C-alpha angles and dihedrals in degrees: 000000000000124000091234095084098102122122116257092226127087123320092246092061096249114145103184137357130196102212092164093063091062089056097042097042137042105241108216103166137009129210136183118224136171123238128222106231138177121232098260089049090058093051091048091051091048086060087055096249117145140111121206099165095109097031127117139172125244129187108223130169093344095312138093118238130195106218132193095010110148115218105168122226116272111249095217095050125107129241091290095071122147130263107258098220101034122138111266124203117235119215114225135145120269091248092054091046094051091048094049093045089052094049091051095046102041105027098032093234125165123225113211127175114243103185144008115207 
């Protein structure tokens, strides 16, 4: 393997950060979740390209969805590239999903992504 396989992003591995959400919202709790991605999205994220400034999370039909997150198309991909602003499924445990869905429904809370890494 060559030594040139490092990501082009920051040295700490962070891909995107939503600093404005910490100012606009009162952050009460944080949670780490996985994201279901396509191959060209992974390559685009390895280049450090993502925008989560307008993104939010919505519980729908027993699943969590990341909505309005912009991952630009990968330049080296073929014609079957991904849609940049598609809904992406978040991977969380059932217990966390139930807790978050309850907070959104009853208390009217908003779930926003803070970081991608």
